[in-house]
Every structure is written in structure tokens, then in C-alpha cells.
Kinemage of the C-alpha trace (Angstrom):
@kinemage 1
@onewidth
@group {chain A} dominant
@subgroup {mainchain}
@vectorlist {calphas} color= white
{ca unk a 1} P 1.697 41.236 -8.086
{ca unk a 2} L 4.924 39.607 -7.412
{ca unk a 3} L 5.944 38.450 -3.810
{ca unk a 4} L 8.163 39.806 -1.337
{ca unk a 5} L 10.558 37.618 -0.114
{ca unk a 6} L 10.465 37.024 3.702
{ca unk a 7} L 11.482 34.545 6.575
{ca unk a 8} L 9.255 32.273 7.820
{ca unk a 9} L 7.664 35.100 9.899
{ca unk a 10} L 7.007 37.508 7.153
{ca unk a 11} L 9.343 39.924 7.588
{ca unk a 12} L 11.559 41.067 4.167
{ca unk a 13} L 14.177 39.884 3.578
{ca unk a 14} L 16.437 42.490 1.606
{ca unk a 15} L 19.700 39.514 0.536
{ca unk a 16} L 18.647 36.426 0.964
{ca unk a 17} L 22.524 35.458 1.176
{ca unk a 18} L 23.722 38.085 3.334
{ca unk a 19} L 24.731 36.812 7.032
{ca unk a 20} L 25.291 38.869 10.343
{ca unk a 21} L 28.562 39.327 11.317
{ca unk a 22} L 31.219 41.334 13.359
{ca unk a 23} L 32.912 42.771 10.915
{ca unk a 24} L 33.491 41.746 7.018
{ca unk a 25} L 35.185 38.863 8.189
{ca unk a 26} L 34.586 38.529 11.320
{ca unk a 27} L 32.589 35.062 13.616
{ca unk a 28} L 28.414 34.840 12.884
{ca unk a 29} L 25.991 36.402 15.111
{ca unk a 30} L 23.178 34.482 17.318
{ca unk a 31} L 20.965 37.060 16.702
{ca unk a 32} L 20.569 36.938 12.834
{ca unk a 33} L 17.322 35.040 12.892
{ca unk a 34} L 17.308 34.711 9.108
{ca unk a 35} L 20.339 32.499 9.395
{ca unk a 36} L 19.435 30.520 12.092
{ca unk a 37} L 15.905 30.185 10.736
{ca unk a 38} L 17.166 29.002 7.508
{ca unk a 39} L 19.384 26.352 8.841
{ca unk a 40} L 17.028 25.228 11.846
{ca unk a 41} L 14.520 24.244 9.309
{ca unk a 42} L 16.585 22.807 7.151
{ca unk a 43} L 17.813 20.367 9.898
{ca unk a 44} L 14.365 19.964 9.653
{ca unk a 45} L 13.251 19.504 6.406
{ca unk a 46} L 12.851 15.673 6.230
{ca unk a 47} L 10.471 13.682 7.900
{ca unk a 48} L 11.177 10.268 8.565
{ca unk a 49} L 11.079 7.485 5.843
{ca unk a 50} L 7.988 5.239 6.152
{ca unk a 51} L 9.013 1.581 7.233
{ca unk a 52} L 7.197 0.006 4.252
{ca unk a 53} L 6.241 1.546 0.754
{ca unk a 54} L 9.017 4.449 1.370
{ca unk a 55} L 9.809 5.102 -2.552
{ca unk a 56} L 6.478 6.378 -4.333
{ca unk a 57} L 4.808 8.414 -6.590
{ca unk a 58} L 1.179 9.827 -7.106
{ca unk a 59} L -1.625 11.475 -8.747
{ca unk a 60} L -4.745 12.667 -8.767
{ca unk a 61} L -8.034 11.932 -11.063
{ca unk a 62} L -11.368 10.614 -10.323
{ca unk a 63} L -13.443 7.647 -9.590
{ca unk a 64} L -16.808 7.200 -11.730
{ca unk a 65} L -19.561 4.386 -11.040
{ca unk a 66} L -20.130 2.431 -14.282
{ca unk a 67} L -22.504 -0.310 -12.957
{ca unk a 68} L -25.117 -0.356 -10.478
{ca unk a 69} L -24.424 -1.860 -7.710
{ca unk a 70} L -26.560 -1.028 -4.796
{ca unk a 71} L -27.890 -4.485 -3.925
{ca unk a 72} L -24.476 -4.756 -2.628
{ca unk a 73} L -23.394 -1.864 -0.699
{ca unk a 74} L -25.258 1.148 0.367
{ca unk a 75} L -22.101 3.396 0.603
{ca unk a 76} L -23.055 7.195 -0.890
{ca unk a 77} L -20.579 7.226 -3.785
{ca unk a 78} L -22.040 4.178 -5.084
{ca unk a 79} L -25.612 5.010 -5.444
{ca unk a 80} L -25.835 6.623 -8.539
{ca unk a 81} L -24.252 5.349 -12.157
{ca unk a 82} L -21.925 8.393 -13.587
{ca unk a 83} L -21.007 9.580 -9.620
{ca unk a 84} L -17.759 11.094 -9.548
{ca unk a 85} L -15.651 11.137 -6.643
{ca unk a 86} L -12.143 13.309 -6.286
{ca unk a 87} L -9.380 10.478 -5.941
{ca unk a 88} L -5.794 10.621 -5.355
{ca unk a 89} L -3.534 7.400 -5.847
{ca unk a 90} L -0.214 6.486 -4.551
{ca unk a 91} L 2.142 3.922 -6.066
{ca unk a 92} L 4.946 3.053 -4.073
{ca unk a 93} L 7.518 -0.247 -3.951
{ca unk a 94} L 7.409 -1.556 -0.686
{ca unk a 95} L 10.734 -2.880 0.929
{ca unk a 96} L 13.248 -0.347 -0.304
{ca unk a 97} L 14.168 3.341 1.233
{ca unk a 98} L 13.271 6.805 -0.500
{ca unk a 99} L 15.905 6.026 -3.033
{ca unk a 100} L 15.604 2.856 -3.914
{ca unk a 101} L 14.839 1.391 -7.870
{ca unk a 102} L 11.331 1.373 -9.029
{ca unk a 103} L 12.317 -1.607 -11.309
{ca unk a 104} L 13.369 -3.465 -7.640
{ca unk a 105} L 11.413 -7.065 -7.024
{ca unk a 106} L 9.415 -5.954 -4.292
{ca unk a 107} L 5.459 -6.269 -4.036
{ca unk a 108} L 3.682 -2.942 -5.641
{ca unk a 109} L 2.097 -0.462 -2.763
{ca unk a 110} L -1.760 0.828 -4.904
{ca unk a 111} L -3.325 3.222 -1.984
{ca unk a 112} L -6.369 4.800 -3.196
{ca unk a 113} L -7.862 7.670 -1.234
{ca unk a 114} L -11.596 9.106 -2.478
{ca unk a 115} L -12.969 11.923 -1.028
{ca unk a 116} L -16.734 11.354 -0.593
{ca unk a 117} L -19.423 13.173 0.885
{ca unk a 118} L -19.266 10.724 3.818
{ca unk a 119} L -15.797 11.128 4.711
{ca unk a 120} L -12.151 9.966 3.210
{ca unk a 121} L -12.133 6.395 2.336
{ca unk a 122} L -9.006 4.748 2.002
{ca unk a 123} L -8.353 1.403 -0.561
{ca unk a 124} L -5.175 0.517 0.949
{ca unk a 125} L -3.844 -2.086 -1.896
{ca unk a 126} L -1.098 -3.767 -3.608
{ca unk a 127} L -0.772 -5.052 -6.940
{ca unk a 128} L -0.554 -8.715 -5.933
{ca unk a 129} L -3.870 -10.559 -4.767
{ca unk a 130} L -2.316 -12.326 -2.284
{ca unk a 131} L 0.415 -11.683 0.913
{ca unk a 132} L 3.483 -13.589 2.214
{ca unk a 133} L 1.579 -13.825 5.347
{ca unk a 134} L -1.873 -13.916 7.495
{ca unk a 135} L -0.726 -13.778 11.347
{ca unk a 136} L -0.053 -10.056 11.824
{ca unk a 137} L 2.800 -11.157 14.304
{ca unk a 138} L 4.998 -12.061 11.809
{ca unk a 139} L 4.965 -8.686 9.829
{ca unk a 140} L 7.495 -7.440 11.840
{ca unk a 141} L 9.666 -10.111 11.707
{ca unk a 142} L 9.103 -10.446 7.364
{ca unk a 143} L 9.761 -7.012 6.841
{ca unk a 144} L 13.153 -6.851 8.832
{ca unk a 145} L 14.428 -9.937 6.499
{ca unk a 146} L 13.214 -8.062 3.492
{ca unk a 147} L 15.356 -5.101 4.489
{ca unk a 148} L 19.410 -4.854 6.070
{ca unk a 149} L 21.331 -6.847 7.862
{ca unk a 150} L 22.183 -5.911 11.419
{ca unk a 151} L 25.817 -6.197 11.527
{ca unk a 152} L 26.560 -5.539 7.593
{ca unk a 153} L 23.893 -3.193 6.576
{ca unk a 154} L 23.547 -5.199 3.353
{ca unk a 155} L 20.562 -6.768 1.568
{ca unk a 156} L 21.105 -10.605 2.915
{ca unk a 157} L 19.641 -13.498 0.613
{ca unk a 158} L 20.140 -15.885 3.994
{ca unk a 159} L 17.365 -13.546 5.587
{ca unk a 160} L 15.529 -13.762 2.730
{ca unk a 161} L 15.215 -17.315 2.205
{ca unk a 162} L 15.310 -18.249 6.073
{ca unk a 163} L 12.246 -16.436 6.490
{ca unk a 164} L 10.314 -18.200 3.671
{ca unk a 165} L 11.022 -21.022 3.565
{ca unk a 166} L 10.509 -21.114 7.412
{ca unk a 167} L 7.313 -19.930 6.670
{ca unk a 168} L 5.730 -21.804 4.007
{ca unk a 169} L 2.057 -20.147 3.883
{ca unk a 170} L 4.218 -17.430 1.547
{ca unk a 171} L 4.783 -19.896 -1.158
{ca unk a 172} L 1.546 -18.071 -3.915
{ca unk a 173} L 2.723 -14.898 -3.270
{ca unk a 174} L 6.618 -15.634 -3.636
{ca unk a 175} L 5.761 -17.509 -6.732
{ca unk a 176} L 4.117 -14.493 -8.211
{ca unk a 177} L 7.016 -11.905 -6.831
{ca unk a 178} L 9.630 -14.122 -8.786
{ca unk a 179} L 7.238 -14.268 -12.181
{ca unk a 180} L 7.833 -11.240 -14.160
{ca unk a 181} L 4.341 -10.033 -12.687
{ca unk a 182} L 7.553 -9.169 -9.668
{ca unk a 183} L 8.828 -6.637 -11.929
{ca unk a 184} L 5.671 -4.321 -13.352
{ca unk a 185} L 7.283 -2.235 -16.564
{ca unk a 186} L 5.498 0.590 -15.000
{ca unk a 187} L 3.079 1.873 -12.965
{ca unk a 188} L -0.028 2.753 -14.893
{ca unk a 189} L 0.282 -1.287 -16.510
{ca unk a 190} L 0.178 -2.920 -13.198
{ca unk a 191} L -3.240 -3.925 -11.660
{ca unk a 192} L -4.413 -3.132 -7.743
{ca unk a 193} L -5.800 -6.168 -5.310
{ca unk a 194} L -7.261 -5.560 -1.955
{ca unk a 195} L -5.852 -9.049 -0.780
{ca unk a 196} L -7.830 -8.999 2.377
{ca unk a 197} L -11.694 -9.505 2.316
{ca unk a 198} L -14.108 -6.735 3.521
{ca unk a 199} L -17.519 -6.727 3.937
{ca unk a 200} L -20.276 -4.387 2.196
{ca unk a 201} L -23.823 -4.000 3.219
{ca unk a 202} L -26.657 -2.419 2.485
{ca unk a 203} L -29.544 -0.165 4.234
{ca unk a 204} L -31.764 -3.352 4.781
{ca unk a 205} L -29.144 -5.389 6.560
{ca unk a 206} L -28.064 -7.333 3.651
{ca unk a 207} L -23.974 -8.184 3.502
{ca unk a 208} L -21.478 -10.212 1.883
{ca unk a 209} L -17.770 -10.850 2.420
{ca unk a 210} L -16.148 -8.419 -0.871
{ca unk a 211} L -12.422 -8.880 -2.821
{ca unk a 212} L -12.122 -5.846 -4.740
{ca unk a 213} L -9.739 -6.179 -8.193
{ca unk a 214} L -8.523 -3.165 -9.834
{ca unk a 215} L -7.559 -4.035 -13.847
{ca unk a 216} L -5.493 -1.724 -15.743
{ca unk a 217} L -6.930 -0.356 -19.157
{ca unk a 218} L -3.269 0.075 -20.525
{ca unk a 219} L -2.910 -4.144 -20.031
{ca unk a 220} L -0.791 -5.668 -17.592
{ca unk a 221} L 3.032 -5.245 -18.804
{ca unk a 222} L 6.111 -6.808 -17.273
{ca unk a 223} L 10.121 -6.722 -17.294
{ca unk a 224} L 12.444 -9.077 -17.079
{ca unk a 225} L 15.182 -9.556 -14.245
{ca unk a 226} L 18.179 -8.545 -16.375
{ca unk a 227} L 15.634 -6.156 -17.894
{ca unk a 228} L 14.863 -4.721 -14.454
{ca unk a 229} L 18.418 -4.994 -13.528
{ca unk a 230} L 19.322 -2.792 -16.498
{ca unk a 231} L 16.525 -0.027 -15.414
{ca unk a 232} L 17.752 0.312 -11.882
{ca unk a 233} L 21.291 1.498 -13.372
{ca unk a 234} L 20.197 3.767 -16.096
{ca unk a 235} L 16.843 5.047 -14.564
{ca unk a 236} L 16.197 4.062 -11.101
{ca unk a 237} L 12.904 5.935 -11.632
{ca unk a 238} L 11.428 5.379 -14.583
{ca unk a 239} L 8.380 4.696 -13.293
{ca unk a 240} L 7.749 7.670 -11.347
{ca unk a 241} L 8.905 9.515 -14.777
{ca unk a 242} L 6.609 7.250 -16.500
{ca unk a 243} L 3.425 7.992 -14.687
{ca unk a 244} L 4.234 12.083 -14.400
{ca unk a 245} L 4.968 12.240 -17.799
{ca unk a 246} L 1.985 10.474 -19.224
{ca unk a 247} L -0.440 12.159 -16.762
{ca unk a 248} L 1.062 15.656 -18.339
{ca unk a 249} L 0.564 15.017 -22.088
{ca unk a 250} L -2.620 14.068 -21.525
{ca unk a 251} L -2.327 10.259 -21.568
{ca unk a 252} L -4.541 9.754 -17.967
{ca unk a 253} L -4.114 6.005 -17.208
{ca unk a 254} L -7.025 4.240 -15.912
{ca unk a 255} L -8.038 1.230 -14.274
{ca unk a 256} L -11.905 -0.609 -14.313
{ca unk a 257} L -12.820 -1.763 -10.487
{ca unk a 258} L -14.831 -5.216 -10.481
{ca unk a 259} L -15.138 -7.292 -7.317
{ca unk a 260} L -16.021 -10.624 -6.073
{ca unk a 261} L -18.396 -11.486 -3.479
{ca unk a 262} L -19.080 -14.551 -0.859
{ca unk a 263} L -22.109 -15.112 0.756
{ca unk a 264} L -21.137 -16.044 4.784
{ca unk a 265} L -22.851 -19.334 3.980
{ca unk a 266} L -20.270 -19.402 0.808
{ca unk a 267} L -17.504 -18.587 3.309
{ca unk a 268} L -18.684 -21.739 5.690
{ca unk a 269} L -18.325 -23.945 2.449
{ca unk a 270} L -14.968 -23.008 1.184
{ca unk a 271} L -12.175 -25.216 1.192
{ca unk a 272} L -10.138 -22.165 2.652
{ca unk a 273} L -10.583 -19.350 5.161
{ca unk a 274} L -12.125 -16.221 3.854
{ca unk a 275} L -9.799 -14.468 5.919
{ca unk a 276} L -7.002 -16.093 4.837
{ca unk a 277} L -4.739 -13.345 2.770
{ca unk a 278} L -1.981 -16.187 1.429
{ca unk a 279} L -5.406 -17.450 -0.961
{ca unk a 280} L -7.399 -16.034 -3.913
{ca unk a 281} L -11.068 -16.750 -4.219
{ca unk a 282} L -11.785 -18.680 -7.490
{ca unk a 283} L -13.645 -16.587 -10.380
{ca unk a 284} L -15.426 -19.662 -11.487
{ca unk a 285} L -16.480 -19.760 -7.997
{ca unk a 286} L -16.872 -15.982 -7.686
{ca unk a 287} L -17.626 -14.504 -10.647
{ca unk a 288} L -16.415 -10.641 -10.585
{ca unk a 289} L -18.963 -8.019 -11.324
{ca unk a 290} L -17.620 -4.669 -12.667
{ca unk a 291} L -18.366 -1.355 -10.560
{ca unk a 292} L -16.360 1.388 -11.883
{ca unk a 293} L -13.231 2.986 -13.580
{ca unk a 294} L -10.428 4.722 -11.925
{ca unk a 295} L -8.942 7.864 -13.678
{ca unk a 296} L -5.553 9.702 -13.007
{ca unk a 297} L -5.346 13.010 -15.134
{ca unk a 298} L -3.367 15.367 -12.361
{ca unk a 299} L -0.463 15.526 -11.094
{ca unk a 300} L 0.759 16.959 -7.994
{ca unk a 301} L 1.636 20.489 -7.693
{ca unk a 302} L 4.348 19.497 -4.973
{ca unk a 303} L 5.866 15.927 -4.219
{ca unk a 304} L 6.296 16.746 -0.513
{ca unk a 305} L 2.825 18.199 0.210
{ca unk a 306} L 0.988 15.931 -1.989
{ca unk a 307} L 2.568 12.641 -2.093
{ca unk a 308} L 5.385 12.467 0.571
{ca unk a 309} L 2.689 13.497 3.702
{ca unk a 310} L -0.696 11.815 2.297
{ca unk a 311} L -1.287 9.260 4.928
{ca unk a 312} L -3.727 6.064 4.222
{ca unk a 313} L -5.160 3.823 6.691
{ca unk a 314} L -7.521 0.795 6.231
{ca unk a 315} L -9.503 2.476 8.887
{ca unk a 316} L -10.318 5.474 6.939
{ca unk a 317} L -13.537 3.825 5.901
{ca unk a 318} L -17.190 4.814 5.054
{ca unk a 319} L -20.636 3.563 5.950
{ca unk a 320} L -21.580 -0.101 4.531
{ca unk a 321} L -17.892 -0.527 4.159
{ca unk a 322} L -16.356 -2.352 7.152
{ca unk a 323} L -13.499 -4.413 7.898
{ca unk a 324} L -13.722 -8.391 7.750
{ca unk a 325} L -12.268 -10.404 10.842
{ca unk a 326} L -9.038 -11.266 8.711
{ca unk a 327} L -6.297 -10.642 11.578
{ca unk a 328} L -3.941 -9.084 9.394
{ca unk a 329} L -6.667 -6.289 8.271
{ca unk a 330} L -7.176 -6.266 11.557
{ca unk a 331} L -3.740 -5.229 12.347
{ca unk a 332} L -3.545 -2.672 9.770
{ca unk a 333} L -6.460 -0.962 11.435
{ca unk a 334} L -4.400 0.548 13.969
{ca unk a 335} L -0.857 0.113 12.684
{ca unk a 336} L -1.362 2.632 9.584
{ca unk a 337} L -2.715 5.632 11.494
{ca unk a 338} L -0.346 5.025 13.740
{ca unk a 339} L 2.591 5.133 12.102
{ca unk a 340} L 1.390 8.613 10.721
{ca unk a 341} L 1.316 9.881 13.691
{ca unk a 342} L 4.684 9.240 14.319
{ca unk a 343} L 5.853 10.187 10.963
{ca unk a 344} L 3.731 13.362 10.075
{ca unk a 345} L 1.997 14.240 13.589
{ca unk a 346} L -1.357 13.355 15.298
{ca unk a 347} L -3.041 16.427 13.435
{ca unk a 348} L -1.813 14.135 9.842
{ca unk a 349} L -5.778 14.450 8.630
{ca unk a 350} L -5.321 17.793 8.739
{ca unk a 351} L -2.363 18.205 5.942
{ca unk a 352} L -4.611 18.831 2.844
{ca unk a 353} L -3.851 16.033 0.731
{ca unk a 354} L -5.396 14.300 3.772
{ca unk a 355} L -8.091 16.608 4.733
{ca unk a 356} L -12.008 15.561 4.303
{ca unk a 357} L -13.564 17.766 1.796
{ca unk a 358} L -16.867 16.847 4.605
{ca unk a 359} L -15.066 18.901 7.091
{ca unk a 360} L -14.918 17.261 10.684
{ca unk a 361} L -16.488 17.884 14.071
{ca unk a 362} L -14.570 16.083 16.852
{ca unk a 363} L -14.430 18.018 20.145
{ca unk a 364} L -12.972 15.774 22.085
{ca unk a 365} L -9.416 15.390 19.331
{ca unk a 366} L -8.219 19.067 19.732
{ca unk a 367} L -4.659 20.558 20.365
{ca unk a 368} L -1.501 18.602 19.789
{ca unk a 369} L 1.505 19.565 16.667
{ca unk a 370} L 0.539 21.515 13.944
{ca unk a 371} L -3.155 22.154 14.662
{ca unk a 372} L -3.990 24.344 11.846
{ca unk a 373} L -7.983 24.135 11.260
{ca unk a 374} L -8.914 26.802 14.249
{ca unk a 375} L -9.137 24.275 17.030
{ca unk a 376} L -13.140 24.702 17.095
{ca unk a 377} L -12.555 28.145 18.482
{ca unk a 378} L -14.254 28.336 21.707
{ca unk a 379} L -16.336 25.093 21.249
{ca unk a 380} L -16.491 23.057 24.470
{ca unk a 381} L -13.709 20.348 23.964
{ca unk a 382} L -15.941 17.674 25.113
{ca unk a 383} L -19.156 16.186 23.947
{ca unk a 384} L -21.713 18.341 25.457
{ca unk a 385} L -25.329 18.480 25.908
{ca unk a 386} L -25.376 21.946 25.337
{ca unk a 387} L -25.135 22.098 22.059
{ca unk a 388} L -28.320 21.345 20.230
{ca unk a 389} L -27.555 21.779 16.684
{ca unk a 390} L -25.787 18.875 15.822
{ca unk a 391} L -26.786 15.614 13.677
{ca unk a 392} L -25.991 12.492 14.284
{ca unk a 393} L -26.341 10.456 11.377
{ca unk a 394} L -27.812 6.805 11.709
{ca unk a 395} L -26.488 4.438 9.580
{ca unk a 396} L -26.012 0.158 10.243
{ca unk a 397} L -23.264 -1.912 11.035
{ca unk a 398} L -23.054 -5.487 10.514
{ca unk a 399} L -22.695 -5.832 14.109
{ca unk a 400} L -25.139 -8.788 14.543
{ca unk a 401} L -24.405 -10.612 11.302
{ca unk a 402} L -21.212 -12.115 12.917
{ca unk a 403} L -21.449 -13.876 16.201
{ca unk a 404} L -18.071 -14.447 18.100
{ca unk a 405} L -17.721 -16.767 21.133
{ca unk a 406} L -14.673 -18.951 22.677
{ca unk a 407} L -11.916 -18.258 25.089
{ca unk a 408} L -9.326 -15.977 24.067
{ca unk a 409} L -6.181 -17.562 23.359
{ca unk a 410} L -3.052 -17.214 21.534
{ca unk a 411} L -3.329 -18.363 17.948
{ca unk a 412} L -0.920 -18.899 15.308
{ca unk a 413} L -1.846 -20.434 11.828
{ca unk a 414} L 0.317 -23.254 10.892
{ca unk a 415} L 1.340 -24.495 7.553
{ca unk a 416} L -0.015 -27.209 5.759
{ca unk a 417} L 0.499 -28.923 2.115
{ca unk a 418} L -2.518 -26.604 1.147
{ca unk a 419} L -0.269 -23.796 1.400
{ca unk a 420} L 1.070 -24.849 -1.860
{ca unk a 421} L -1.819 -25.745 -3.937
{ca unk a 422} L -2.724 -22.570 -5.531
{ca unk a 423} L 0.884 -21.484 -5.965
{ca unk a 424} L 1.246 -24.659 -7.968
{ca unk a 425} L -2.187 -23.802 -10.036
{ca unk a 426} L -0.484 -20.637 -10.650
{ca unk a 427} L 2.681 -22.208 -12.320
{ca unk a 428} L 0.627 -24.673 -14.066
{ca unk a 429} L -1.294 -21.316 -15.413
{ca unk a 430} L 1.832 -19.568 -16.266
{ca unk a 431} L 3.143 -22.808 -18.975
{ca unk a 432} L 0.433 -20.996 -21.425
{ca unk a 433} L 3.379 -18.068 -21.242
{ca unk a 434} L 6.270 -17.810 -23.101
{ca unk a 435} L 9.086 -18.363 -21.276
{ca unk a 436} L 6.987 -17.685 -17.933
{ca unk a 437} L 7.709 -20.760 -15.780
{ca unk a 438} L 11.761 -20.543 -16.894
{ca unk a 439} L 11.617 -17.049 -15.996
{ca unk a 440} L 9.943 -17.760 -12.905
{ca unk a 441} L 12.797 -20.424 -11.682
{ca unk a 442} L 15.477 -17.890 -13.496
{ca unk a 443} L 14.655 -15.115 -11.067
{ca unk a 444} L 14.294 -17.457 -7.842
{ca unk a 445} L 17.932 -18.734 -8.797
{ca unk a 446} L 19.724 -15.136 -9.193
{ca unk a 447} L 18.518 -14.502 -6.108
{ca unk a 448} L 18.791 -17.570 -4.069
{ca unk a 449} L 22.445 -18.125 -5.314
{ca unk a 450} L 23.708 -15.908 -2.649
{ca unk a 451} L 22.762 -17.540 -0.132
{ca unk a 452} L 24.531 -20.311 2.183
{ca unk a 453} L 24.535 -24.291 0.875
{ca unk a 454} L 21.723 -25.037 3.775
{ca unk a 455} L 19.257 -22.578 2.910
{ca unk a 456} L 19.520 -23.058 -0.524
{ca unk a 457} L 18.688 -26.765 -0.069
{ca unk a 458} L 15.602 -25.133 1.608
{ca unk a 459} L 14.616 -23.593 -1.364
{ca unk a 460} L 15.120 -25.990 -3.881
{ca unk a 461} L 12.778 -28.287 -1.514
{ca unk a 462} L 10.191 -25.184 -0.924
{ca unk a 463} L 10.035 -24.520 -4.580
{ca unk a 464} L 9.687 -28.836 -5.219
{ca unk a 465} L 6.236 -28.534 -3.043
{ca unk a 466} L 4.920 -26.750 -5.710
{ca unk a 467} L 6.106 -28.250 -8.675
{ca unk a 468} L 9.041 -30.645 -8.973
{ca unk a 469} L 10.280 -29.426 -12.254
{ca unk a 470} L 11.033 -26.271 -10.802
{ca unk a 471} L 12.936 -27.268 -7.951
{ca unk a 472} L 14.506 -29.181 -10.463
{ca unk a 473} L 15.046 -26.377 -12.962
{ca unk a 474} L 16.170 -23.517 -9.562
{ca unk a 475} L 18.506 -26.102 -8.368
{ca unk a 476} L 20.531 -26.440 -11.522
{ca unk a 477} L 21.040 -23.074 -12.196
{ca unk a 478} L 21.699 -21.712 -8.796
{ca unk a 479} L 24.075 -24.531 -8.526
{ca unk a 480} L 25.896 -23.420 -11.920
{ca unk a 481} L 25.927 -19.983 -10.543
{ca unk a 482} L 27.315 -20.833 -6.937
{ca unk a 483} L 29.347 -24.121 -6.978
{ca unk a 484} L 29.827 -26.147 -4.442
{ca unk a 485} L 33.641 -26.811 -3.479
């Protein structure tokens, strides 16, 4: 049956374009609810942009277990080979606004929501295995330098390089970012990484630190700086378009999930902190182990409802998966859910794309804007012992495994020469690929050429610590692009 055109209250509207006036040409009447309702909703139909990861694309699919890892983790969705769990994934750029180009030189978000039988599990990952910082208090500072100058409202290479060269723990991520990996060809052709160390455990109390890798089955393909710049002008939405069109024609992208594990004893012997987000775990010391496959085979029916309103938080976890003491991860446990409360409202988990398939019974969390789930009806709004039919599922957490002792104190993780070790190793690996080292130097030079000479000199010194040849190549091209008087 054809729908009847109505206002938001459900009252039929005979003419959507009609407005009530005094005569045919007189002033409008305030009593015209249909007009006022339409305009008032229009004024409010844009919710705040995400502070980071503003522009993104998403798709539904599933995660399938392909290998038995019950010796590592007892989470229910991993307990049987072949088990499939519904998934939603949102890919995004990090620093740009909603209208920015998909080809921008920027990390990419790779956020996964698994609708498990034990609640939603959010895996809030990136397409790079490391990040720019390891002290959470630096995050707002860093993000501000990657956005717009408060005076000019322009992107500012001085801000960009001033921060990075003054915080040398960023060297590894910056090397990744300014290689061609910083401009993936599509969302389908990039990997995803947990970055942080997590804690996975079993029912018998065993636990390990875990890093997760999602390796693209389409291969890892990138754009050169010039190709990315051209796409920004000709099709700034190319990655969104590529994902949607490939899924629509049945070309479902997939990723194979692997984990690395580290025991607490291994962590004590490692030459880096297991909680350092700027370091990777060498595969020779911590080999990859296959877990399953992530497949995306269904496009959203409505972008706003299912992609823009999707809300991911590392704190959304399931039994036998816990955060580690990584300080940046610890800060994200609060920050992500808090930004969703600001952007979408206190009841953001009631939005269908965020709603657990298991349902929720949490009687003290009630009311608030946009409560649409019945609000638990007449049930008491506190934990009442009068109700005797409530199940309390027990599972072990690793509260006795890590024992912390020490005074409460401010701590800032100071940079050392060790920050450049893994960046140097990555630069040496790039020598195996045609033009990769040259492209890295070129990409940095093009960007840094817009900075002031004093900051350019810091850029040269920063990359010279990674490799003298890299620093020299960047300096040579920068001075060609922006000769000094």
C-alpha cells in the first residue's frame, strides 16, 4: 500500500509545498505547524561532526572464525570454527572535515562493531600499526596541529611540523604516513591494526597481551603523492564510491585476521614497553597466528542512520577481552563514549546500528534525551533485590594477574634515541620496493616546503636521525621548492 504523506506528528498533508498566509500574498501564519515543523527540523538535521574521523564510509558483513584459538581467548564468538558474527565496519580519514578528500595523506580509521551474543565488541583500529604519541595528554595538542590555524583557519605546515619535530616519538608513524602507505588507493586495499596491546584470557585464568592485524585479501595498494592530489580534485569521494560500488556488484572485500601474543614474562624482557603505542612487535619474536576472516557484503540502506550515527568505543568489550594498561588506550576508554554522548546523545546505544542484539537490562540507566526502547517500563530504576529472576553471568577478569604499586605521580614519557630505531628499520625495508625511499623523501619535502625555514631545519634534523640519506634528500628538495633568500 502506498504511504500517506504526513507531518512528523502523522497528520496527513494534502500539499507538502503549501504554506498558510493571510490571503494569497500576505504574511505567513505562525499557526502553520507543517511549515514550522519542517523548518525547525531542517535547522537541526546536522549533528555535530566527529572531532576526528569526521568523514567515513561503512558497510555490513560478518566475521567468521577459521582457526581454533581457544587456548588464547574464551570469548564466546571465537569458540567454534565456522561461527559467524554480524559485523559493521566504518572506514575514515582522521584529521579532515566531512567534506575533505578521501586521498588525503592521513591515517585511516578501521573501526569494527561485532554484534556478539555477549554484547557488542568494538575494535577501534587504524590502518597503521603505530601512532604519533604514547602520552594521552598530548592527543588534543596533536590533533589541533593537524587541523586549522586559529588565526587564518588554514591548514598550517608550521603547526604540523613544529609539533612532530618537537615530539620525536612520532618518528615511526611519520615515516609510515609519508611513505606511499599514507595514501591508500582504497579502503578495500589497506590493512587494519589494533595498535594498542590488549589482554585476552581463558576461563582457566591464563592471559596474554595481544596485537591484532587485519590483512587485506585484496592486497595492499597505494597512491603516489601526485596521484592522490589529482584524485582530491577530480573525485574526492573515490574511496567511498569504490567501497559502495564493489559491494553493490557482489565484489565483497575481505580481510584475514591474525594475532600476535606476548606473555607477561616476555613483556618484561622486550626492548620496548608493551604499552608503547609508537612501537611494533617484531614478527620474528612474536609470530602471527591466524584467527578468522572479516567479510563486507552489504551496503548501508541509509548513510546517516547507519554510518554517521555509528558509535564505536574501545570500552565496548566482551568477556575475556580487556584493555591493557597502555595509557593512550586507557584514555580512549573514556573519551570515545563521552564524545558519542555529546554528539549523538546519552542514549546513543539505543540507535539501531549501535544497539546490542542481546538487548540491555541496566535498570539504573534510564531517561535522558531520545529514550526510545520503552525505558524498562514499570521496573524499579535501581538494582532491586525484589526481582529474583535476574541472571548474573560470571566470568573471570585478570584482576589478580597485574599488580600495580607506586605513588600517584605525573608522568611524561620522555623521548630517547630509541624512538628512531624502528623508523630506521622501516626506511631500510622500503629499499626493497621501487622508488619507495625516494617517494618518502619527496612526500615530506612537498609538505615541509611550506613551513618556515627554522622549522624546515628541524624537519631536516628529525629525518636525519632516521637516516642521513633521508634527511639529505628531503633538504635538497625542500630548498629547491622553497629557495632561501
